[in-house]
C-alpha positions, 0 to 999 in steps of 0.5 A, spaced: 263 685 259 262 678 263 257 678 269 258 674 275 254 672 281 254 668 287 249 663 290 249 661 297 243 656 301 248 653 306 247 645 306 252 643 311 251 635 312 255 631 317 260 629 312 262 636 310 266 636 317 264 644 318 260 648 323 254 652 320 258 658 324 265 657 319 260 656 313 256 663 314 263 666 316 266 664 310 260 666 305 261 673 308 268 673 306 266 670 299 261 676 298 266 681 300 271 678 295 266 678 289 264 685 291 271 687 290 272 683 283 265 687 281 260 681 281 253 683 280 249 680 285 248 674 291 243 670 291 240 667 298 235 661 297 230 658 303 228 652 305 225 650 312 226 644 317 232 641 312 237 636 316 242 639 313 241 646 315 239 649 308 238 656 310 231 658 313 232 665 314 235 669 308 233 676 310 238 676 316 243 674 312 241 679 307 242 684 312 249 682 314 251 682 306 249 689 306 255 690 311 260 686 307 259 689 300 257 696 297 255 694 290 252 687 289 245 686 288 242 681 294 237 676 291 232 672 295 230 666 291 226 664 292 221 665 298 216 660 299 210 665 300 205 661 304 209 659 309 210 667 311 206 672 315 205 677 309 205 683 314 212 681 317 215 679 311 213 686 308 216 689 315 223 685 314 224 686 307 223 694 307 228 694 313 233 690 309 232 694 303 233 701 307 240 698 310 242 696 303 240 702 300 235 699 295 240 693 293 235 688 295 230 684 290 225 678 292 222 672 288 216 669 291 214 662 290 208 657 292 213 652 295 213 645 294 215 641 300 210 638 303 214 637 310 215 645 310 207 646 309 206 641 315 211 644 319 208 651 319 201 648 319 199 651 312 195 647 307 198 646 300 192 646 296 192 654 298 199 655 295 196 659 290 191 663 293 196 665 299 202 667 294 197 672 290 195 675 297 202 676 299 203 679 292 198 684 294 199 685 301 206 687 300 204 692 294 199 695 299 204 695 305 210 698 302 206 705 300 206 706 308 199 708 308 193 704 311 190 699 308 185 693 309 188 686 310 183 680 312 178 684 314 182 689 319 185 696 317 193 695 318 199 699 316 206 697 315 212 702 317 217 704 315 217 704 307 222 701 303 228 705 300 226 703 293 219 707 291 214 702 292 218 697 294 223 692 291 220 689 284 216 683 286 218 677 282 214 670 282 218 664 281 214 657 278 215 651 274 208 650 271 204 653 266 199 656 271 205 660 275 207 663 269 201 666 267 199 668 274 206 672 274 204 675 268 198 677 271 200 680 278 208 680 278 213 685 276 217 679 273 218 671 272 223 667 274 222 660 271 225 653 274 226 651 267 226 655 261 220 651 258 215 654 262 217 662 260 213 661 253 207 661 257 209 667 261 210 671 254 204 669 251 200 671 257 204 678 257 202 679 250 195 677 251 194 682 257 196 687 252 203 688 256 210 689 254 213 683 250 219 680 255 222 677 249 225 670 249 228 667 255 235 669 257 235 667 264 241 662 267 240 655 270 242 652 276 249 648 273 254 648 278 261 650 276 268 649 280 275 651 277 281 646 277 287 645 274 286 637 275 278 636 273 278 629 274 282 629 281 277 635 284 271 631 281 272 626 286 273 631 291 266 635 289 262 629 287 260 627 294 257 634 295 254 634 288 251 627 290 248 630 296 245 636 293 242 633 287 239 627 291 236 632 296 233 636 291 231 630 287 227 627 293 223 633 294 222 634 287 220 626 286 215 627 292 212 633 289 211 630 282 217 635 279 223 631 279 228 633 273 225 641 273 231 645 274 236 640 273 235 636 279 234 629 280 236 623 284 243 620 281 244 613 280 252 614 282 257 620 281 259 618 274 252 618 272 251 625 275 257 628 272 255 625 265 248 630 266 253 636 265 249 639 272 256 639 275 262 641 272 269 641 274 273 645 268 279 648 268 280 656 268 282 656 261 276 652 259 272 657 262 275 663 260 274 661 253 267 660 254 266 667 257 270 670 251 266 665 246 259 668 249 261 675 248 256 680 251 252 674 253 257 672 258 255 670 265 258 666 270 254 663 277 258 661 282 255 656 288 262 656 292 259 652 298 254 647 294 252 641 298 257 643 303 263 643 300 268 646 305 270 653 305 278 651 303 276 647 297 271 652 295 276 658 295 281 654 291 276 655 285 275 662 287 282 664 287 283 660 280 277 665 277 281 671 280 288 669 278 287 666 271 280 667 268 279 674 269 286 676 266 284 672 260 277 675 259 277 679 252 
């Protein structure tokens, strides 16, 4: 049976012509629509100080999503842990977990954007240490019992809905992050499939259960259209904006190309990468049927600032022409 998910990050560049309020309202409508159709999850991403309004506070939005859905998991991927007060983070996640009745998942990452660390007055050289501290702090906090934190005794209440709190997944794009996840986390979400083997190797070395080959999903964008060439022209400005924004930040961090993002020369070159696909409903249905039990579809409908009305064109084609064609 095919599995589907949504993702939002709320980039809203000036040329998109939509207000941020309209974008949030549309996203909540899309969540309600997806929950009705049986989507498995919605993922919310986080960055800070972005000129295009990239979502800086996913947990309040996660709480809002719980009021518009009944079954979908709500994944925060990823929280740049060094930029957060670990005690506040523990409290906020616990409250959202209670509101959602245990439907929250969280991925912690070291972060990689220098301007964000400057904004919060945190040194990038402390990233790994602070992420590790956050993992230990969340675990201790979610027991509801007093514990030692930076030389003082503290207590976080209330306890989350999930016993012990949501699973703590670590994200990353390098070997050190993968091996750290094996040592201290409940799972690993790599930015690229290539680092999964380091995680698997460390898990086996530590005598933990072998997680097996990587079966995670990528970051490819999908838009459904009855006329892909026409609609690529409509999608291209937003794809260029997203790829170049991520690519510039990754280039500055020395990780350009990881996760499929790099600065694009032009829209035609970007389309050839396959990172941004505009295909027909029939093509998508055929791909899903061919994948069998491994079929998965991720929709990032408002990607790069796509206006809600254009995003809905793709989603409605999915409902009316893809779902009925699945085996």
